[in-house]
C-alpha positions as CSV (number, residue, x, y, z in Angstrom):
1,M,14.3,70.7,-24.4
2,P,14.4,67.9,-27.0
3,V,17.4,65.6,-27.2
4,S,19.3,65.6,-30.4
5,G,19.7,62.4,-32.4
6,H,23.3,61.7,-31.5
7,A,22.8,62.5,-27.8
8,G,19.7,60.3,-27.7
9,V,21.6,57.3,-29.1
10,F,24.4,57.9,-26.6
11,I,22.0,58.0,-23.6
12,Y,20.2,54.9,-24.8
13,A,23.4,53.0,-25.1
14,W,24.6,54.1,-21.7
15,L,21.3,52.9,-20.1
16,V,21.5,49.6,-21.8
17,A,25.2,49.1,-20.7
18,N,24.4,49.9,-17.1
19,F,21.4,47.6,-17.1
20,L,23.6,44.7,-18.4
21,V,26.3,45.4,-15.8
22,W,23.7,45.4,-13.1
23,Y,21.9,42.3,-14.3
24,S,25.1,40.3,-14.8
25,S,26.4,41.2,-11.4
26,G,23.2,40.0,-9.9
27,L,23.5,36.7,-11.7
28,A,27.1,36.3,-10.5
29,Q,26.0,36.6,-6.9
30,P,25.2,33.3,-5.1
31,P,21.5,32.8,-4.4
32,K,20.4,33.9,-1.0
33,D,19.6,31.2,1.5
34,P,15.9,31.2,2.0
35,Q,16.2,29.3,5.3
36,P,16.1,31.8,8.2
37,A,18.3,31.4,11.3
38,Y,16.9,29.5,14.2
39,S,17.9,29.5,17.8
40,Q,19.2,26.4,19.5
41,E,16.0,26.2,21.5
42,Q,13.8,26.2,18.3
43,L,15.9,23.5,16.7
44,A,15.9,21.3,19.8
45,F,12.1,21.7,20.0
46,F,11.8,20.5,16.4
47,E,14.2,17.5,16.9
48,T,12.5,16.3,20.1
49,K,8.8,17.2,19.5
50,I,8.2,17.4,15.8
51,R,10.6,15.3,13.7
52,P,9.9,12.0,15.6
53,V,6.2,12.4,15.0
54,L,6.6,13.1,11.3
55,V,8.9,10.2,10.9
56,Q,6.7,7.7,12.7
57,K,3.3,8.9,11.5
58,C,3.7,10.7,8.2
59,Y,6.7,9.5,6.2
60,S,5.1,6.3,5.0
61,C,2.8,8.3,2.8
62,H,4.5,11.7,2.5
63,S,8.2,11.4,1.8
64,Q,10.6,10.9,-1.1
65,E,10.8,7.2,-0.2
66,A,7.0,6.9,-0.4
67,A,7.2,8.6,-3.8
68,K,9.8,6.2,-5.1
69,N,7.6,3.3,-4.0
70,G,4.5,4.7,-5.6
71,K,2.8,5.3,-2.2
72,L,2.9,9.1,-2.1
73,K,-0.5,10.6,-1.1
74,G,-1.7,13.9,-2.3
75,N,1.7,14.9,-3.8
76,L,2.6,16.1,-0.3
77,L,6.1,15.8,1.0
78,L,6.7,16.2,4.8
79,D,10.3,15.1,4.9
80,S,11.7,18.6,4.1
81,R,11.0,22.2,4.8
82,E,10.6,22.8,1.1
83,G,7.9,20.1,0.9
84,L,6.0,21.6,3.8
85,L,6.1,25.1,2.3
86,S,5.2,24.1,-1.2
87,G,2.6,21.6,-0.1
88,G,0.6,19.2,-2.2
89,D,-2.6,19.0,-4.2
90,T,-4.5,21.2,-1.6
91,G,-1.8,23.9,-1.2
92,P,1.0,24.7,1.3
93,A,1.0,22.4,4.3
94,L,2.0,25.2,6.7
95,V,2.4,29.0,6.9
96,P,5.2,29.9,9.4
97,N,4.0,32.0,12.3
98,Q,0.3,31.3,11.4
99,P,-0.8,28.0,12.9
100,E,-4.5,28.7,12.3
101,A,-3.9,29.2,8.6
102,S,-1.8,26.0,8.3
103,L,-3.5,22.9,6.7
104,L,-1.1,20.6,8.5
105,L,-2.5,21.7,11.9
106,K,-6.1,21.5,10.7
107,A,-5.5,18.0,9.5
108,L,-3.9,17.0,12.8
109,R,-7.0,18.4,14.6
110,Y,-9.3,16.4,12.2
111,Q,-11.0,19.5,10.9
112,D,-10.6,19.7,7.1
113,Y,-8.8,16.4,6.8
114,E,-7.9,13.6,9.2
115,M,-4.2,13.0,9.5
116,P,-2.8,10.5,10.4
117,P,-5.7,8.3,9.2
118,S,-4.7,5.6,11.7
119,G,-5.9,7.7,14.6
120,K,-5.9,11.3,16.0
121,L,-2.7,12.3,17.8
122,P,-2.8,13.2,21.5
123,N,-3.8,16.8,22.2
124,E,-0.4,17.4,23.7
125,T,1.3,16.5,20.4
126,I,-1.1,18.7,18.4
127,D,-0.3,21.6,20.8
128,D,3.4,21.0,20.1
129,F,2.8,21.4,16.4
130,A,0.8,24.6,17.0
131,Q,3.6,26.0,19.1
132,W,6.2,25.0,16.6
133,I,4.4,26.7,13.7
134,A,3.6,29.8,15.8
135,Q,7.4,30.2,16.5
136,G,8.3,30.1,12.8
137,A,8.3,26.4,12.1
138,A,12.0,25.8,12.7
139,D,13.2,23.1,10.4
140,P,16.8,22.3,9.5
141,R,15.9,19.7,6.9
142,R,16.8,20.7,3.3
143,S,15.9,19.1,0.0
144,T,16.7,20.2,-3.5
145,E,15.6,16.9,-4.9
146,P,12.6,17.3,-7.2
147,L,9.5,15.2,-6.5
148,K,9.9,11.7,-7.9
149,H,7.1,9.4,-8.8
150,A,7.3,5.7,-9.4
151,A,8.4,5.2,-13.0
152,M,6.3,3.1,-15.5
153,D,7.4,2.3,-19.0
154,L,5.1,2.5,-21.9
155,E,4.5,-1.3,-22.2
156,S,3.7,-1.6,-18.5
157,G,1.3,1.4,-18.8
158,R,-0.6,-0.3,-21.6
159,K,-1.2,-3.3,-19.3
160,F,-2.9,-1.2,-16.6
161,W,-6.2,-2.6,-15.6
162,S,-8.3,0.4,-16.6
163,L,-7.0,0.3,-20.2
164,Q,-7.9,-3.3,-20.8
165,P,-10.9,-4.1,-23.0
166,L,-14.0,-5.4,-21.4
167,A,-14.4,-9.1,-21.5
168,P,-17.2,-11.5,-20.4
169,V,-16.5,-13.2,-17.0
170,A,-18.6,-16.3,-17.7
171,P,-16.4,-19.3,-18.4
172,E,-17.2,-21.7,-21.1
173,A,-18.8,-24.2,-18.7
174,S,-21.6,-21.7,-17.9
175,S,-24.7,-21.5,-20.0
176,H,-25.6,-18.1,-18.6
177,P,-23.5,-15.2,-17.2
178,V,-25.5,-15.4,-13.9
179,D,-24.5,-19.1,-13.5
180,W,-20.9,-18.2,-12.9
181,F,-21.7,-16.0,-9.9
182,I,-24.0,-18.6,-8.5
183,H,-21.3,-21.3,-8.9
184,Q,-18.8,-19.1,-7.1
185,A,-21.1,-18.7,-4.1
186,Q,-21.7,-22.5,-4.1
187,L,-18.0,-23.2,-4.0
188,Q,-17.6,-20.9,-1.0
189,Q,-20.2,-23.1,0.8
190,N,-18.7,-26.4,-0.4
191,L,-21.8,-27.1,-2.5
192,T,-21.8,-28.9,-5.8
193,P,-24.1,-27.7,-8.6
194,S,-26.9,-29.9,-9.6
195,A,-26.7,-31.8,-12.8
196,V,-28.3,-30.4,-15.9
197,A,-32.1,-31.1,-15.8
198,D,-33.7,-33.1,-18.6
199,R,-36.6,-31.8,-20.7
200,R,-39.2,-33.5,-18.6
201,T,-37.9,-32.0,-15.4
202,L,-37.7,-28.6,-16.9
203,V,-41.3,-28.7,-18.1
204,R,-42.6,-29.7,-14.7
205,R,-40.5,-27.0,-13.0
206,A,-41.9,-24.3,-15.4
207,Y,-45.5,-25.4,-14.8
208,L,-45.1,-25.5,-11.0
209,D,-43.2,-22.2,-10.7
210,L,-45.5,-20.2,-13.0
211,L,-48.9,-21.9,-12.6
212,G,-48.6,-23.8,-9.4
213,I,-50.0,-27.0,-11.0
214,P,-48.2,-29.8,-12.8
215,P,-48.8,-30.3,-16.5
216,T,-51.2,-32.9,-17.8
217,P,-49.7,-35.9,-19.6
218,D,-50.7,-34.4,-22.9
219,E,-49.2,-31.0,-22.0
220,L,-46.0,-32.7,-20.8
221,N,-45.5,-34.7,-24.0
222,S,-46.2,-31.7,-26.2
223,A,-43.8,-29.5,-24.2
224,I,-41.1,-32.1,-24.4
225,Q,-41.4,-32.2,-28.1
226,L,-41.3,-28.4,-28.2
227,L,-38.0,-28.4,-26.3
228,G,-36.3,-30.8,-28.7
229,P,-33.2,-29.1,-30.1
230,S,-33.0,-28.5,-33.9
231,S,-30.1,-29.6,-36.0
232,A,-28.7,-26.0,-35.8
233,E,-28.6,-26.0,-32.0
234,S,-25.9,-27.5,-29.9
235,D,-27.7,-27.4,-26.5
236,T,-29.8,-30.4,-25.2
237,V,-32.8,-28.1,-24.9
238,S,-34.0,-25.8,-27.6
239,R,-33.7,-22.1,-26.5
240,M,-36.4,-21.0,-28.9
241,G,-38.7,-23.8,-27.7
242,W,-38.1,-22.9,-24.1
243,S,-38.9,-19.2,-24.7
244,E,-42.1,-20.3,-26.5
245,L,-43.1,-22.5,-23.6
246,I,-42.6,-19.7,-21.0
247,D,-44.6,-17.2,-23.1
248,T,-47.4,-19.7,-23.4
249,L,-47.5,-20.2,-19.6
250,L,-47.4,-16.5,-18.8
251,A,-50.4,-16.0,-21.1
252,R,-52.6,-18.5,-19.2
253,P,-55.1,-17.3,-16.6
254,E,-53.6,-19.7,-14.0
255,Y,-50.5,-17.5,-13.9
256,G,-52.4,-14.6,-12.3
257,E,-54.3,-17.0,-10.0
258,R,-51.0,-18.2,-8.6
259,W,-48.9,-15.0,-8.5
260,A,-51.7,-12.5,-7.6
261,R,-51.7,-14.2,-4.2
262,H,-48.6,-12.1,-3.4
263,W,-50.7,-8.9,-4.1
264,M,-53.5,-10.4,-1.9
265,D,-51.0,-10.8,0.9
266,I,-50.0,-7.2,0.6
267,V,-53.6,-5.8,0.8
268,R,-54.4,-8.5,3.5
269,F,-57.2,-10.0,1.4
270,A,-59.4,-12.6,3.1
271,E,-62.8,-14.2,2.3
272,S,-63.8,-14.1,6.0
273,F,-63.6,-11.7,8.9
274,G,-61.4,-14.0,11.1
275,Y,-61.3,-13.9,14.9
276,E,-63.5,-16.2,16.9
277,Q,-66.7,-15.9,14.7
278,D,-65.0,-15.9,11.3
279,Y,-68.0,-14.7,9.3
280,D,-67.8,-15.1,5.6
281,R,-67.5,-12.2,3.2
282,P,-69.8,-13.4,0.4
283,N,-68.7,-10.7,-2.1
284,A,-65.0,-10.7,-1.4
285,Y,-64.4,-12.7,-4.5
286,H,-65.0,-9.7,-6.7
287,Y,-61.8,-8.0,-5.4
288,R,-59.9,-11.3,-5.7
289,D,-60.9,-11.7,-9.3
290,F,-60.0,-8.1,-10.0
291,L,-56.5,-8.7,-8.6
292,I,-56.0,-11.8,-10.8
293,Q,-57.2,-10.0,-13.9
294,A,-55.0,-6.9,-13.1
295,F,-52.0,-9.2,-12.7
296,N,-52.6,-11.0,-15.9
297,Q,-53.0,-7.7,-17.7
298,D,-49.5,-6.6,-16.4
299,M,-50.8,-3.7,-14.3
300,P,-47.8,-1.9,-12.9
301,F,-47.3,-2.3,-9.1
302,D,-47.4,1.5,-8.5
303,R,-50.9,1.6,-10.0
304,F,-52.0,-1.4,-8.1
305,V,-51.2,0.1,-4.7
306,Q,-53.5,3.1,-5.5
307,W,-56.6,0.9,-5.7
């Protein structure tokens, strides 16, 4: 039977009025206390077996005090029942009456996590936590205080190390970024860096390092002239001249004759058989010359080891 227009409006108004009365009466009631009632034995067990361990082993990283000092780990609070039930970044720390489903117990057992990190608790203590959770995790501690983090104002935040622009670490006294690190290692060993070498010394070092032989007098004089700084350069040695000298030495055949010896050591090259007879290998020089030529032609090492 259809409801007439006036009757429908009346019924609708009556339903709305009753809903508002029911809803407002619910709001007027005080919130129910979510904390269940515990026996004296359960509370005594918590106070003697559980709370001391939490205070001694956990509060330094998982408490409101740790949060205020900026030392809170994992957003996990263990100094209140609410903190245990709400948990941190990985979820609730415990599930009352379900020890095997509680992350706190798994962490104490060093299963998923390792808590406390300073060392695993005795098995007796871990068993106490398992019993405590199995019996409902009695905990009289209450906290309505929201999680607090260490405050940082905007200006302090802008000074945080990860927000700073990258800057070179080499001081003005260093001619190359690597020199700064070498100098720091020398200071740790109470060593003093050598003085800056003159052009003659640099030329001889380059020849001996790359070719294994000193320069002739003519080569030495020519290289010294090459290293003379131009009017546009502030260094005592021309960087362009130094680069040109190194390229010239790398292009000489003596470079391979010196440095291919390292490849010869790897393949155990020898021009005699060794041992007590030490017979000569008259054709061994062919392989030696091949190694020198390959080195001078910049053969990659991974190709060299395949020969």
